[in-house]
N, C-alpha and C positions, 0 to 999 in steps of 0.2 A: 325700761327693762335695762335700759343705760344707765349703770351705778358711777358712771363718770361725768361729775358734774362740768358746766362750762369753766375754762380757764383752770381745770384739775388733770394734770397729767396720768399717765398710767398707773404710776407707783404713788396718786396721791398727792405729789407735788405741784404748788402752783406756778402752772407753765403759762399764766397769761403774761408775764412779764417777758419769759422767751419766745413768746410768740407775736408780740406786737399788740397785744391789747390793750394796752396802757397810754395812751394819746401821743404817741411819738417816744415815748420813753429810752427805746430799744435804739432809735437813730442818734440820741442825745449820748447815748453810752458809748458808740460806736462810731466817733468822728475824728476829724483830725489825725494828729499821728497815731494816735491808736489802733485807728481803721486802717492805715496803710501797713502798719504792723501787720495786724490781722491776715491781712491781703497775701502779703506776701508769703508770710507762712504757710497760708493756705495753697501757695502755688509750688511753694516747697515740697507738701506734701503731695499734690499732683503730680509734681516731677518723681518722686518717688515711686508713684503708684502707679505712675507709666514706664519708669526705669523697670519695676518688679514686673511689668505685665511682659515688657520685650525681651527681660533678660531670663524671665520664665519660660519662654517660648523657645528661646534659644539652649538653654539649660535642657528642655523636653527633648528636643530634636537630638543633642548627645545623650539621651539617655540619664540624664541626672535628677533625683528625686531629692530634695532639700527645701521643702517649702515653711518650713519654721523659721530655718537661717535665712532665707530669702525675705520674709519677713521683719525680721528683728530688728532692721534699723527704723522703721516706721514706730517699733512700741520703746526702743530708745529714744528717741525723739519726743514722744509721748511721755515717758516718765521726766524729763527736764520740764516739759510743762507742769506736770503734776506735782513736780517738786517745788515748781514756783510757786504755784497756786494754793498748793496746799496749807500753808499757814491760813490765809484769809478763808479759805472753806470753814475750815475749824474754827476762826474766831465767828465766822458769821452762822457758823451751824450748816450741817448736809440737810440737802432739801429733803434725802429720803436715806434709809438704815443702810449702813455700810456694807452690809450683804448683799444689798440690790445691786450696789456698783460693781461689786466684784462677780455677781452675776451676770450682768451685762457687759462686763469686761471680758469674761469668759467665752460668751456668746460671741463677742468681736472677734477673739484670736480664734475660735473654731471655725466663723464662717471665714475671715481671712485665708486660715489654714486651705479649708476646701477649694477657694476662689484660687489659690495658688496651686493649690493640688490638680485643678480640672486642666490644666496645660498640658498635662501627661496625655490629657486624653482627647482633647478637641483642639479648635484652632482658637488664635488671637480672636478672632472674629466674632464667632460664636459668645464667646466670654464677654467681649467688649458689649455685645447686646443684649444680655443678659443683666451686667453691670449697669447699663445705662437704664433699662426699664427698672433695674429695685427701688430706685428713689420714687418715681410715681407710685409704683405699687404699695411700698409703705406708706407714703401720705393717702393713699386712699383707705389702705386698711386701719388705720391708724383715725382719719376720719369716721369711717364707719363702727370700728369696734371701738375706739376709746375716747370719742368723742372730741378730738381734738380738734380748734379751728385754727387756720391759716388765713393769714393776711394776705394779700396781693402780690406783694414781693415773694413770697413762697410759691404760692400758684405761679407766678411769673418763670422762677427759678424752675420749676416742675415742666413748663412747656419749653423752658432750652432744653431740658435733659430730653424730652420728646420729639423736638426736632433734631435733637445728635441723633436719637435714636432711628428718625427716619432718614436720616442723610448715611448712617451706617450702612443701613441697607442697601 
């Protein structure tokens, strides 16, 4: 009863290239200077997310509630990336209809809003635990309901998340 074919994601997009099922093409595409750039950008985003958590706790202690403004810098930086990538995406064609991208972007903004807003009601430790557990849960759900297949690198990264979760407890 699973309507998702192997190599096809939840939106009918061929994700086999994204999940590493094409004999190492992903490793060829992300190597050398581009890999270093992607890694550095990922670290910058991680730093911003960490800063959001720390400053959200400090603001919550002071009674300030501005979750949308706190996340704005992340989305501004993502807009710069999208402006840079948009011409190539339009030339090569989008993998899904534009409304689906808009829907998932809306879900991301709302999810981020709820996480940042959670600092008003609980501690940074409990939010970190939930955040660390989100990645393995999403991977398990996508395997179960969407038929997504992950390669060994994805599973290794998921296990690192679980180790981080255990160390946080």
